[in-house]
KEDRENVO-498077 format. One line per field, with one value per atom (N, C-alpha, C, CB): residue in three letters; x, y, z. Coordinates in steps of 0.2 Angstrom, whole numbers, plus 5000, padded with zeros to 4 digits. Glycine has a CB too. Example, Ala and Ser with C-alpha at 12.3 -4.5 7.8 and 13.67 -1.06 7.14 Angstrom:
! KEDRENVO-498077
code	c(ALA / ALA / ALA / ALA / SER / SER / SER / SER)
u	c(5066 / 5062 / 5066 / 5057 / 5064 / 5068 / 5064 / 5070)
v	c(4972 / 4978 / 4984 / 4978 / 4989 / 4995 / 5000 / 4997)
w	c(5039 / 5039 / 5039 / 5045 / 5035 / 5036 / 5039 / 5029)
//
This chain:
! KEDRENVO-498077
code	c(MET / MET / MET / MET / PRO / PRO / PRO / PRO / GLU / GLU / GLU / GLU / ALA / ALA / ALA / ALA / ASP / ASP / ASP / ASP / ASP / ASP / ASP / ASP / ILE / ILE / ILE / ILE / PRO / PRO / PRO / PRO / ALA / ALA / ALA / ALA / VAL / VAL / VAL / VAL / GLU / GLU / GLU / GLU / ASP / ASP / ASP / ASP / SER / SER / SER / SER / LYS / LYS / LYS / LYS / SER / SER / SER / SER / LYS / LYS / LYS / LYS / LYS / LYS / LYS / LYS / PRO / PRO / PRO / PRO / SER / SER / SER / SER / ILE / ILE / ILE / ILE / ASN / ASN / ASN / ASN / ILE / ILE / ILE / ILE / LEU / LEU / LEU / LEU / GLY / GLY / GLY / GLY / LEU / LEU / LEU / LEU / LEU / LEU / LEU / LEU / ILE / ILE / ILE / ILE / SER / SER / SER / SER / VAL / VAL / VAL / VAL / VAL / VAL / VAL / VAL / VAL / VAL / VAL / VAL / ALA / ALA / ALA / ALA / ALA / ALA / ALA / ALA / VAL / VAL / VAL / VAL / VAL / VAL / VAL / VAL / SER / SER / SER / SER / GLY / GLY / GLY / GLY / GLY / GLY / GLY / GLY / VAL / VAL / VAL / VAL / THR / THR / THR / THR / PHE / PHE / PHE / PHE / VAL / VAL / VAL / VAL / LEU / LEU / LEU / LEU / VAL / VAL / VAL / VAL / ARG / ARG / ARG / ARG / PHE / PHE / PHE / PHE / VAL / VAL / VAL / VAL / LEU / LEU / LEU / LEU / GLY / GLY / GLY / GLY / THR / THR / THR / THR / ASN / ASN / ASN / ASN / ASP / ASP / ASP / ASP / PRO / PRO / PRO / PRO / GLY / GLY / GLY / GLY / THR / THR / THR / THR / GLY / GLY / GLY / GLY / GLN / GLN / GLN / GLN / GLN / GLN / GLN / GLN / THR / THR / THR / THR / ALA / ALA / ALA / ALA / THR / THR / THR / THR / PRO / PRO / PRO / PRO / THR / THR / THR / THR / ALA / ALA / ALA / ALA / PRO / PRO / PRO / PRO / ILE / ILE / ILE / ILE / GLU / GLU / GLU / GLU / ILE / ILE / ILE / ILE / ARG / ARG / ARG / ARG / VAL / VAL / VAL / VAL / ARG / ARG / ARG / ARG / PHE / PHE / PHE / PHE / ILE / ILE / ILE / ILE / VAL / VAL / VAL / VAL / GLU / GLU / GLU / GLU / GLY / GLY / GLY / GLY / SER / SER / SER / SER / ASN / ASN / ASN / ASN / LYS / LYS / LYS / LYS / THR / THR / THR / THR / PHE / PHE / PHE / PHE / MET / MET / MET / MET / LEU / LEU / LEU / LEU / LYS / LYS / LYS / LYS / GLY / GLY / GLY / GLY / GLY / GLY / GLY / GLY / LYS / LYS / LYS / LYS / SER / SER / SER / SER / VAL / VAL / VAL / VAL / VAL / VAL / VAL / VAL / VAL / VAL / VAL / VAL / VAL / VAL / VAL / VAL / ASP / ASP / ASP / ASP / MET / MET / MET / MET / LEU / LEU / LEU / LEU / SER / SER / SER / SER / PHE / PHE / PHE / PHE / THR / THR / THR / THR / VAL / VAL / VAL / VAL / GLY / GLY / GLY / GLY / SER / SER / SER / SER / ASP / ASP / ASP / ASP / GLY / GLY / GLY / GLY / CYS / CYS / CYS / CYS / ARG / ARG / ARG / ARG / GLU / GLU / GLU / GLU / ALA / ALA / ALA / ALA / ILE / ILE / ILE / ILE / ALA / ALA / ALA / ALA / THR / THR / THR / THR / ARG / ARG / ARG / ARG / ASN / ASN / ASN / ASN / ASP / ASP / ASP / ASP / GLN / GLN / GLN / GLN / ILE / ILE / ILE / ILE / LEU / LEU / LEU / LEU / SER / SER / SER / SER / SER / SER / SER / SER / LEU / LEU / LEU / LEU / GLN / GLN / GLN / GLN / ASP / ASP / ASP / ASP / LEU / LEU / LEU / LEU / PHE / PHE / PHE / PHE / ILE / ILE / ILE / ILE / GLN / GLN / GLN / GLN / LYS / LYS / LYS / LYS / GLU / GLU / GLU / GLU / THR / THR / THR / THR / VAL / VAL / VAL / VAL / GLU / GLU / GLU / GLU / MET / MET / MET / MET / SER / SER / SER / SER / SER / SER / SER / SER / PRO / PRO / PRO / PRO / ALA / ALA / ALA / ALA / GLY / GLY / GLY / GLY / LEU / LEU / LEU / LEU / ASP / ASP / ASP / ASP / LEU / LEU / LEU / LEU / ILE / ILE / ILE / ILE / LYS / LYS / LYS / LYS / ARG / ARG / ARG / ARG / GLN / GLN / GLN / GLN / ILE / ILE / ILE / ILE / ARG / ARG / ARG / ARG / ASP / ASP / ASP / ASP / LEU / LEU / LEU / LEU / VAL / VAL / VAL / VAL / ASN / ASN / ASN / ASN / ARG / ARG / ARG / ARG / VAL / VAL / VAL / VAL / THR / THR / THR / THR / GLY / GLY / GLY / GLY / TYR / TYR / TYR / TYR / ILE / ILE / ILE / ILE / GLY / GLY / GLY / GLY / ASP / ASP / ASP / ASP / LYS / LYS / LYS / LYS / ALA / ALA / ALA / ALA / LYS / LYS / LYS / LYS / PHE / PHE / PHE / PHE / GLY / GLY / GLY / GLY / VAL / VAL / VAL / VAL / ILE / ILE / ILE / ILE / GLU / GLU / GLU / GLU / VAL / VAL / VAL / VAL / PHE / PHE / PHE / PHE / THR / THR / THR / THR / TYR / TYR / TYR / TYR / ILE / ILE / ILE / ILE / LYS / LYS / LYS / LYS / ALA / ALA / ALA / ALA / ILE / ILE / ILE / ILE / ALA / ALA / ALA / ALA / SER / SER / SER / SER / VAL / VAL / VAL / VAL / GLN / GLN / GLN / GLN)
u	c(5098 / 5094 / 5096 / 5092 / 5103 / 5105 / 5102 / 5112 / 5102 / 5099 / 5092 / 5100 / 5088 / 5081 / 5080 / 5077 / 5085 / 5084 / 5086 / 5089 / 5091 / 5094 / 5088 / 5100 / 5085 / 5080 / 5074 / 5077 / 5071 / 5066 / 5069 / 5062 / 5075 / 5078 / 5078 / 5084 / 5080 / 5081 / 5074 / 5084 / 5069 / 5062 / 5060 / 5058 / 5061 / 5058 / 5062 / 5060 / 5068 / 5071 / 5069 / 5079 / 5067 / 5065 / 5057 / 5065 / 5053 / 5047 / 5046 / 5043 / 5051 / 5051 / 5053 / 5055 / 5058 / 5060 / 5055 / 5066 / 5051 / 5045 / 5040 / 5042 / 5039 / 5034 / 5037 / 5033 / 5044 / 5047 / 5046 / 5054 / 5048 / 5047 / 5040 / 5050 / 5035 / 5028 / 5026 / 5024 / 5029 / 5027 / 5030 / 5030 / 5036 / 5040 / 5036 / 5047 / 5034 / 5030 / 5024 / 5029 / 5020 / 5014 / 5014 / 5011 / 5020 / 5021 / 5022 / 5027 / 5026 / 5028 / 5022 / 5033 / 5017 / 5011 / 5007 / 5008 / 5006 / 5002 / 5005 / 5001 / 5011 / 5015 / 5014 / 5022 / 5015 / 5014 / 5007 / 5016 / 5002 / 4995 / 4993 / 4990 / 4996 / 4995 / 4998 / 4997 / 5004 / 5007 / 5004 / 5015 / 5002 / 4998 / 4992 / 4998 / 4988 / 4982 / 4983 / 4978 / 4988 / 4989 / 4991 / 4995 / 4995 / 4997 / 4991 / 5003 / 4987 / 4981 / 4976 / 4977 / 4976 / 4972 / 4974 / 4971 / 4981 / 4984 / 4983 / 4992 / 4984 / 4983 / 4976 / 4985 / 4972 / 4965 / 4963 / 4960 / 4965 / 4963 / 4966 / 4965 / 4972 / 4976 / 4977 / 4982 / 4979 / 4981 / 4975 / 4986 / 4970 / 4964 / 4959 / 4961 / 4960 / 4956 / 4949 / 4955 / 4948 / 4941 / 4940 / 4940 / 4934 / 4933 / 4928 / 4931 / 4929 / 4924 / 4919 / 4926 / 4912 / 4907 / 4908 / 4900 / 4912 / 4912 / 4919 / 4913 / 4923 / 4929 / 4928 / 4934 / 4922 / 4921 / 4923 / 4924 / 4927 / 4929 / 4924 / 4936 / 4923 / 4918 / 4922 / 4913 / 4920 / 4923 / 4920 / 4922 / 4924 / 4922 / 4918 / 4927 / 4912 / 4908 / 4908 / 4901 / 4910 / 4910 / 4904 / 4914 / 4902 / 4896 / 4896 / 4893 / 4902 / 4904 / 4907 / 4908 / 4906 / 4910 / 4917 / 4907 / 4921 / 4928 / 4930 / 4931 / 4936 / 4938 / 4943 / 4940 / 4942 / 4947 / 4948 / 4945 / 4955 / 4956 / 4957 / 4963 / 4953 / 4953 / 4956 / 4946 / 4961 / 4963 / 4960 / 4971 / 4956 / 4953 / 4957 / 4946 / 4959 / 4963 / 4970 / 4960 / 4975 / 4981 / 4985 / 4986 / 4988 / 4992 / 4997 / 4995 / 4997 / 5001 / 4998 / 5007 / 4992 / 4989 / 4985 / 4984 / 4983 / 4981 / 4975 / 4986 / 4969 / 4963 / 4960 / 4958 / 4958 / 4955 / 4947 / 4958 / 4943 / 4936 / 4934 / 4932 / 4930 / 4927 / 4922 / 4924 / 4922 / 4917 / 4912 / 4920 / 4906 / 4901 / 4903 / 4896 / 4900 / 4901 / 4907 / 4903 / 4911 / 4916 / 4922 / 4913 / 4922 / 4928 / 4933 / 4926 / 4932 / 4936 / 4937 / 4934 / 4942 / 4943 / 4946 / 4948 / 4945 / 4947 / 4952 / 4942 / 4958 / 4963 / 4963 / 4970 / 4961 / 4961 / 4967 / 4954 / 4971 / 4978 / 4977 / 4983 / 4972 / 4971 / 4964 / 4976 / 4961 / 4955 / 4955 / 4949 / 4953 / 4953 / 4947 / 4959 / 4945 / 4939 / 4941 / 4933 / 4937 / 4937 / 4931 / 4938 / 4931 / 4925 / 4924 / 4925 / 4918 / 4916 / 4916 / 4909 / 4918 / 4917 / 4922 / 4910 / 4924 / 4927 / 4923 / 4930 / 4916 / 4912 / 4911 / 4905 / 4912 / 4911 / 4918 / 4910 / 4923 / 4930 / 4930 / 4936 / 4927 / 4927 / 4922 / 4925 / 4917 / 4912 / 4915 / 4905 / 4919 / 4922 / 4927 / 4926 / 4931 / 4935 / 4932 / 4940 / 4926 / 4923 / 4919 / 4918 / 4917 / 4913 / 4917 / 4906 / 4923 / 4927 / 4925 / 4934 / 4923 / 4921 / 4914 / 4920 / 4910 / 4903 / 4905 / 4899 / 4909 / 4911 / 4914 / 4915 / 4919 / 4922 / 4917 / 4928 / 4912 / 4907 / 4903 / 4903 / 4901 / 4897 / 4900 / 4894 / 4907 / 4911 / 4911 / 4918 / 4912 / 4912 / 4905 / 4913 / 4900 / 4893 / 4892 / 4888 / 4895 / 4895 / 4899 / 4898 / 4905 / 4909 / 4907 / 4916 / 4904 / 4901 / 4895 / 4899 / 4892 / 4887 / 4890 / 4882 / 4896 / 4899 / 4903 / 4905 / 4903 / 4906 / 4913 / 4902 / 4917 / 4923 / 4923 / 4928 / 4918 / 4917 / 4915 / 4911 / 4911 / 4909 / 4915 / 4904 / 4920 / 4926 / 4931 / 4928 / 4930 / 4936 / 4935 / 4936 / 4929 / 4928 / 4928 / 4921 / 4930 / 4930 / 4923 / 4932 / 4917 / 4911 / 4909 / 4905 / 4911 / 4910 / 4914 / 4913 / 4920 / 4924 / 4921 / 4931 / 4918 / 4915 / 4908 / 4912 / 4905 / 4899 / 4901 / 4895 / 4906 / 4909 / 4910 / 4915 / 4914 / 4915 / 4909 / 4920 / 4904 / 4898 / 4895 / 4893 / 4895 / 4891 / 4895 / 4891 / 4902 / 4906 / 4904 / 4913 / 4904 / 4902 / 4895 / 4902 / 4890 / 4884 / 4883 / 4879 / 4887 / 4887 / 4890 / 4891 / 4896 / 4899 / 4895 / 4906 / 4892 / 4887 / 4881 / 4885 / 4879 / 4873 / 4875 / 4870 / 4881 / 4884 / 4885 / 4890 / 4888 / 4890 / 4884 / 4896 / 4878 / 4873 / 4873 / 4872 / 4877 / 4877 / 4873 / 4884 / 4867 / 4862 / 4857 / 4858 / 4854 / 4850 / 4853 / 4844 / 4851 / 4854 / 4861 / 4850 / 4863 / 4869 / 4874 / 4869 / 4872 / 4877 / 4883 / 4873 / 4882 / 4888 / 4893 / 4885 / 4891 / 4896 / 4899 / 4893 / 4897 / 4899 / 4905 / 4893 / 4905 / 4910 / 4908 / 4910 / 4913 / 4912 / 4915 / 4915 / 4920 / 4924 / 4927 / 4929 / 4928 / 4931 / 4937 / 4926 / 4943 / 4949 / 4951 / 4955 / 4952 / 4953 / 4958 / 4947 / 4962 / 4967 / 4966 / 4975 / 4963 / 4962 / 4968 / 4956 / 4972 / 4978 / 4977 / 4982 / 4972 / 4971 / 4964 / 4976 / 4962 / 4956 / 4959 / 4950 / 4958 / 4961 / 4956 / 4967 / 4957 / 4953 / 4956 / 4953 / 4952 / 4955 / 4953 / 4952 / 4953 / 4951 / 4957 / 4950)
v	c(5193 / 5187 / 5182 / 5184 / 5181 / 5175 / 5177 / 5174 / 5183 / 5184 / 5182 / 5192 / 5183 / 5181 / 5173 / 5183 / 5169 / 5162 / 5160 / 5159 / 5163 / 5161 / 5162 / 5165 / 5167 / 5169 / 5164 / 5176 / 5161 / 5156 / 5150 / 5155 / 5148 / 5142 / 5142 / 5141 / 5148 / 5148 / 5148 / 5155 / 5151 / 5151 / 5144 / 5156 / 5140 / 5133 / 5129 / 5130 / 5129 / 5125 / 5127 / 5126 / 5133 / 5135 / 5133 / 5143 / 5133 / 5131 / 5123 / 5133 / 5119 / 5112 / 5110 / 5109 / 5113 / 5112 / 5112 / 5116 / 5117 / 5117 / 5111 / 5124 / 5109 / 5104 / 5097 / 5103 / 5096 / 5090 / 5090 / 5089 / 5096 / 5097 / 5096 / 5103 / 5098 / 5097 / 5090 / 5102 / 5087 / 5080 / 5075 / 5077 / 5077 / 5073 / 5075 / 5076 / 5081 / 5083 / 5079 / 5090 / 5079 / 5075 / 5068 / 5077 / 5065 / 5058 / 5057 / 5055 / 5061 / 5061 / 5061 / 5066 / 5066 / 5067 / 5060 / 5073 / 5058 / 5052 / 5046 / 5050 / 5045 / 5039 / 5040 / 5039 / 5046 / 5047 / 5046 / 5055 / 5048 / 5047 / 5039 / 5050 / 5036 / 5028 / 5025 / 5025 / 5027 / 5024 / 5026 / 5026 / 5032 / 5034 / 5030 / 5041 / 5030 / 5026 / 5019 / 5026 / 5016 / 5009 / 5008 / 5006 / 5012 / 5012 / 5013 / 5017 / 5018 / 5019 / 5013 / 5025 / 5010 / 5003 / 4998 / 5001 / 4997 / 4992 / 4993 / 4991 / 5000 / 5001 / 5000 / 5009 / 5002 / 5002 / 4994 / 5006 / 4991 / 4984 / 4979 / 4981 / 4980 / 4975 / 4977 / 4973 / 4983 / 4986 / 4987 / 4992 / 4991 / 4992 / 4987 / 4999 / 4982 / 4976 / 4977 / 4974 / 4982 / 4983 / 4978 / 4990 / 4974 / 4969 / 4972 / 4963 / 4970 / 4972 / 4966 / 4972 / 4967 / 4962 / 4957 / 4965 / 4958 / 4953 / 4949 / 4957 / 4950 / 4946 / 4939 / 4950 / 4938 / 4932 / 4931 / 4926 / 4936 / 4936 / 4939 / 4940 / 4936 / 4939 / 4941 / 4934 / 4946 / 4948 / 4944 / 4956 / 4941 / 4936 / 4940 / 4932 / 4939 / 4942 / 4937 / 4944 / 4938 / 4933 / 4931 / 4936 / 4925 / 4922 / 4918 / 4918 / 4916 / 4912 / 4917 / 4906 / 4916 / 4920 / 4919 / 4919 / 4924 / 4924 / 4920 / 4931 / 4918 / 4914 / 4918 / 4907 / 4920 / 4924 / 4920 / 4931 / 4920 / 4916 / 4922 / 4913 / 4920 / 4925 / 4921 / 4927 / 4923 / 4920 / 4923 / 4921 / 4919 / 4922 / 4921 / 4918 / 4914 / 4913 / 4911 / 4907 / 4915 / 4914 / 4908 / 4920 / 4904 / 4898 / 4900 / 4895 / 4897 / 4898 / 4902 / 4901 / 4905 / 4909 / 4905 / 4914 / 4898 / 4894 / 4897 / 4892 / 4898 / 4900 / 4894 / 4903 / 4895 / 4890 / 4891 / 4890 / 4886 / 4887 / 4881 / 4886 / 4883 / 4878 / 4873 / 4881 / 4867 / 4862 / 4861 / 4856 / 4857 / 4856 / 4853 / 4852 / 4856 / 4854 / 4858 / 4847 / 4861 / 4865 / 4862 / 4869 / 4855 / 4851 / 4850 / 4845 / 4852 / 4851 / 4857 / 4845 / 4858 / 4864 / 4861 / 4869 / 4865 / 4863 / 4869 / 4862 / 4867 / 4872 / 4872 / 4870 / 4878 / 4879 / 4883 / 4883 / 4880 / 4883 / 4887 / 4878 / 4885 / 4889 / 4888 / 4887 / 4894 / 4894 / 4899 / 4896 / 4897 / 4901 / 4900 / 4901 / 4904 / 4903 / 4905 / 4908 / 4902 / 4904 / 4907 / 4898 / 4914 / 4918 / 4919 / 4924 / 4921 / 4922 / 4929 / 4919 / 4934 / 4941 / 4945 / 4944 / 4951 / 4956 / 4958 / 4962 / 4959 / 4961 / 4957 / 4962 / 4950 / 4946 / 4946 / 4938 / 4947 / 4947 / 4953 / 4948 / 4959 / 4965 / 4964 / 4971 / 4961 / 4960 / 4955 / 4956 / 4950 / 4946 / 4950 / 4940 / 4955 / 4959 / 4963 / 4963 / 4966 / 4971 / 4968 / 4976 / 4961 / 4958 / 4952 / 4955 / 4954 / 4949 / 4947 / 4952 / 4951 / 4950 / 4946 / 4956 / 4948 / 4944 / 4937 / 4947 / 4936 / 4929 / 4925 / 4929 / 4928 / 4924 / 4922 / 4929 / 4927 / 4925 / 4920 / 4932 / 4920 / 4915 / 4908 / 4916 / 4908 / 4902 / 4899 / 4903 / 4903 / 4901 / 4898 / 4907 / 4901 / 4898 / 4891 / 4903 / 4890 / 4884 / 4879 / 4885 / 4880 / 4875 / 4873 / 4878 / 4877 / 4876 / 4871 / 4882 / 4870 / 4865 / 4858 / 4867 / 4858 / 4851 / 4847 / 4853 / 4841 / 4836 / 4834 / 4830 / 4831 / 4829 / 4824 / 4826 / 4819 / 4814 / 4817 / 4809 / 4822 / 4825 / 4828 / 4830 / 4830 / 4834 / 4829 / 4839 / 4823 / 4818 / 4814 / 4813 / 4814 / 4810 / 4814 / 4806 / 4811 / 4814 / 4817 / 4810 / 4814 / 4816 / 4822 / 4810 / 4822 / 4827 / 4834 / 4826 / 4833 / 4838 / 4841 / 4836 / 4837 / 4840 / 4844 / 4834 / 4841 / 4845 / 4851 / 4840 / 4852 / 4858 / 4863 / 4857 / 4861 / 4865 / 4868 / 4862 / 4864 / 4866 / 4871 / 4860 / 4870 / 4874 / 4881 / 4871 / 4881 / 4887 / 4891 / 4885 / 4888 / 4891 / 4895 / 4886 / 4891 / 4894 / 4899 / 4888 / 4898 / 4904 / 4910 / 4901 / 4910 / 4916 / 4919 / 4914 / 4915 / 4918 / 4921 / 4912 / 4919 / 4922 / 4928 / 4917 / 4928 / 4934 / 4940 / 4933 / 4938 / 4943 / 4945 / 4940 / 4941 / 4943 / 4939 / 4950 / 4935 / 4931 / 4925 / 4930 / 4925 / 4920 / 4920 / 4920 / 4914 / 4914 / 4914 / 4919 / 4918 / 4919 / 4922 / 4923 / 4925 / 4928 / 4924 / 4935 / 4918 / 4913 / 4911 / 4907 / 4911 / 4909 / 4915 / 4908 / 4921 / 4926 / 4926 / 4933 / 4922 / 4922 / 4917 / 4921 / 4914 / 4909 / 4902 / 4907 / 4900 / 4894 / 4888 / 4895 / 4889 / 4883 / 4885 / 4880 / 4881 / 4882 / 4877 / 4881 / 4880 / 4876 / 4877 / 4878 / 4872 / 4872 / 4867 / 4872 / 4869 / 4864 / 4864 / 4866 / 4859 / 4858 / 4855 / 4854 / 4859 / 4856 / 4851 / 4862 / 4852 / 4848 / 4848 / 4849 / 4843 / 4843 / 4841 / 4839 / 4845 / 4843 / 4844 / 4848 / 4841 / 4841 / 4847 / 4834 / 4851 / 4856 / 4855 / 4863 / 4849 / 4847 / 4849 / 4840)
w	c(4593 / 4594 / 4599 / 4588 / 4599 / 4603 / 4611 / 4603 / 4612 / 4619 / 4620 / 4621 / 4615 / 4616 / 4617 / 4610 / 4613 / 4614 / 4620 / 4608 / 4624 / 4630 / 4636 / 4632 / 4635 / 4640 / 4641 / 4639 / 4635 / 4636 / 4639 / 4629 / 4637 / 4639 / 4647 / 4636 / 4650 / 4657 / 4660 / 4659 / 4657 / 4660 / 4660 / 4656 / 4655 / 4654 / 4660 / 4647 / 4661 / 4666 / 4673 / 4666 / 4674 / 4681 / 4682 / 4682 / 4677 / 4677 / 4678 / 4671 / 4676 / 4677 / 4684 / 4671 / 4687 / 4693 / 4699 / 4695 / 4699 / 4704 / 4703 / 4704 / 4697 / 4696 / 4698 / 4688 / 4698 / 4700 / 4708 / 4698 / 4711 / 4718 / 4721 / 4721 / 4717 / 4719 / 4718 / 4715 / 4713 / 4713 / 4718 / 4706 / 4720 / 4726 / 4732 / 4726 / 4733 / 4739 / 4740 / 4740 / 4734 / 4734 / 4735 / 4727 / 4732 / 4734 / 4741 / 4729 / 4744 / 4751 / 4756 / 4753 / 4754 / 4758 / 4757 / 4756 / 4751 / 4750 / 4754 / 4743 / 4754 / 4757 / 4765 / 4755 / 4767 / 4775 / 4777 / 4776 / 4773 / 4774 / 4775 / 4769 / 4770 / 4770 / 4776 / 4763 / 4777 / 4783 / 4790 / 4783 / 4791 / 4797 / 4797 / 4797 / 4792 / 4792 / 4794 / 4785 / 4791 / 4793 / 4800 / 4789 / 4803 / 4810 / 4814 / 4811 / 4813 / 4816 / 4816 / 4814 / 4811 / 4810 / 4815 / 4803 / 4815 / 4819 / 4826 / 4817 / 4828 / 4835 / 4837 / 4836 / 4834 / 4836 / 4836 / 4831 / 4831 / 4830 / 4835 / 4823 / 4836 / 4840 / 4847 / 4837 / 4848 / 4855 / 4859 / 4854 / 4856 / 4860 / 4860 / 4857 / 4856 / 4856 / 4853 / 4863 / 4849 / 4846 / 4840 / 4843 / 4840 / 4835 / 4830 / 4838 / 4824 / 4819 / 4819 / 4812 / 4818 / 4819 / 4814 / 4818 / 4808 / 4803 / 4804 / 4796 / 4809 / 4809 / 4812 / 4813 / 4816 / 4819 / 4826 / 4815 / 4828 / 4835 / 4840 / 4836 / 4845 / 4850 / 4856 / 4852 / 4859 / 4866 / 4871 / 4867 / 4876 / 4881 / 4886 / 4884 / 4888 / 4893 / 4899 / 4891 / 4905 / 4910 / 4912 / 4916 / 4911 / 4913 / 4919 / 4907 / 4920 / 4927 / 4931 / 4925 / 4938 / 4943 / 4942 / 4950 / 4944 / 4945 / 4951 / 4944 / 4952 / 4958 / 4961 / 4957 / 4967 / 4971 / 4978 / 4972 / 4980 / 4986 / 4992 / 4985 / 4997 / 5003 / 5009 / 5004 / 5012 / 5018 / 5024 / 5018 / 5028 / 5033 / 5040 / 5034 / 5041 / 5046 / 5043 / 5051 / 5044 / 5041 / 5044 / 5042 / 5040 / 5042 / 5048 / 5037 / 5053 / 5059 / 5065 / 5057 / 5064 / 5069 / 5074 / 5066 / 5073 / 5077 / 5081 / 5082 / 5078 / 5081 / 5085 / 5076 / 5091 / 5095 / 5096 / 5102 / 5095 / 5096 / 5101 / 5089 / 5105 / 5110 / 5107 / 5116 / 5109 / 5106 / 5111 / 5104 / 5109 / 5113 / 5120 / 5110 / 5125 / 5132 / 5135 / 5132 / 5132 / 5135 / 5137 / 5140 / 5136 / 5138 / 5133 / 5141 / 5126 / 5121 / 5117 / 5117 / 5113 / 5109 / 5102 / 5112 / 5097 / 5090 / 5089 / 5085 / 5086 / 5084 / 5077 / 5087 / 5074 / 5067 / 5065 / 5064 / 5061 / 5059 / 5053 / 5058 / 5048 / 5042 / 5040 / 5037 / 5038 / 5035 / 5029 / 5040 / 5023 / 5017 / 5013 / 5013 / 5009 / 5005 / 4998 / 5007 / 4993 / 4986 / 4985 / 4981 / 4983 / 4982 / 4975 / 4987 / 4973 / 4966 / 4964 / 4965 / 4969 / 4967 / 4972 / 4967 / 4969 / 4973 / 4979 / 4969 / 4978 / 4983 / 4989 / 4980 / 4987 / 4993 / 4997 / 4990 / 4993 / 4997 / 5001 / 4992 / 4999 / 5003 / 5009 / 4999 / 5008 / 5013 / 5019 / 5010 / 5017 / 5022 / 5026 / 5018 / 5023 / 5026 / 5031 / 5021 / 5029 / 5033 / 5039 / 5029 / 5038 / 5043 / 5046 / 5040 / 5047 / 5050 / 5057 / 5051 / 5062 / 5068 / 5068 / 5072 / 5064 / 5064 / 5061 / 5059 / 5057 / 5054 / 5060 / 5048 / 5063 / 5069 / 5074 / 5072 / 5076 / 5081 / 5079 / 5082 / 5072 / 5070 / 5069 / 5062 / 5068 / 5068 / 5075 / 5066 / 5080 / 5087 / 5089 / 5092 / 5086 / 5088 / 5084 / 5085 / 5078 / 5074 / 5078 / 5067 / 5080 / 5083 / 5090 / 5084 / 5094 / 5100 / 5100 / 5104 / 5094 / 5093 / 5091 / 5088 / 5090 / 5087 / 5093 / 5082 / 5092 / 5097 / 5093 / 5099 / 5097 / 5095 / 5090 / 5101 / 5090 / 5086 / 5079 / 5088 / 5079 / 5072 / 5069 / 5073 / 5072 / 5069 / 5067 / 5074 / 5069 / 5068 / 5062 / 5074 / 5058 / 5052 / 5046 / 5053 / 5040 / 5034 / 5032 / 5028 / 5034 / 5033 / 5037 / 5034 / 5043 / 5048 / 5045 / 5055 / 5043 / 5040 / 5034 / 5039 / 5030 / 5024 / 5026 / 5019 / 5031 / 5033 / 5036 / 5039 / 5040 / 5043 / 5037 / 5047 / 5032 / 5027 / 5023 / 5022 / 5022 / 5019 / 5024 / 5018 / 5030 / 5035 / 5036 / 5042 / 5035 / 5035 / 5029 / 5036 / 5023 / 5017 / 5018 / 5011 / 5020 / 5021 / 5026 / 5023 / 5031 / 5037 / 5034 / 5042 / 5030 / 5028 / 5022 / 5025 / 5018 / 5013 / 5016 / 5008 / 5022 / 5025 / 5029 / 5031 / 5032 / 5035 / 5030 / 5039 / 5024 / 5019 / 5014 / 5015 / 5015 / 5011 / 5004 / 5010 / 5003 / 4996 / 4997 / 4994 / 4997 / 4997 / 4991 / 5004 / 4990 / 4984 / 4978 / 4985 / 4973 / 4967 / 4967 / 4962 / 4972 / 4973 / 4976 / 4977 / 4978 / 4981 / 4976 / 4983 / 4970 / 4965 / 4965 / 4958 / 4968 / 4968 / 4976 / 4966 / 4980 / 4987 / 4988 / 4992 / 4994 / 4995 / 4991 / 5003 / 4987 / 4983 / 4986 / 4976 / 4989 / 4992 / 4998 / 4987 / 5003 / 5009 / 5010 / 5015 / 5012 / 5013 / 5021 / 5009 / 5024 / 5031 / 5033 / 5036 / 5038 / 5041 / 5049 / 5039 / 5051 / 5058 / 5061 / 5060 / 5065 / 5068 / 5074 / 5071 / 5078 / 5084 / 5086 / 5089 / 5090 / 5094 / 5101 / 5091 / 5106 / 5112 / 5118 / 5113 / 5123 / 5129 / 5133 / 5133 / 5137 / 5141 / 5148 / 5139 / 5151 / 5158 / 5162 / 5158)
//
């Protein structure tokens, strides 16, 4: 009989070991699932920037145009334009624009020759006196803005996406007699 008592004791110990391993495996799987779910939530929420409607955060939609700086006449290139009467010239050392869209920036780059020609037509209508006063320089800047917007097609409702501001440095106004 002692042999019969030993056999059930061995079987009981073997049957308990697998249940402990199954319980440990089950706990490991649950912990791994919770951790992976948490990591996925964090990645989706913060890294990808998706917002739940109930959080109170709103994604910013651009209602105002962006501002991009475009250098048309690079500083130091000294472009010369003839003034009215052909006896004076204006030397423009730098001309740049703030534009409201990438499309306008690209249009300025592709229509460079048309803009230069239009600038020449604008300056040939000006006299030295007009170029020498602050009011005259403000007028020139507005006229250049309107001219570039007209050439690039940013007029009317699209004007806010065209040239917004003009920056210029006039180096000299000289007589060419």
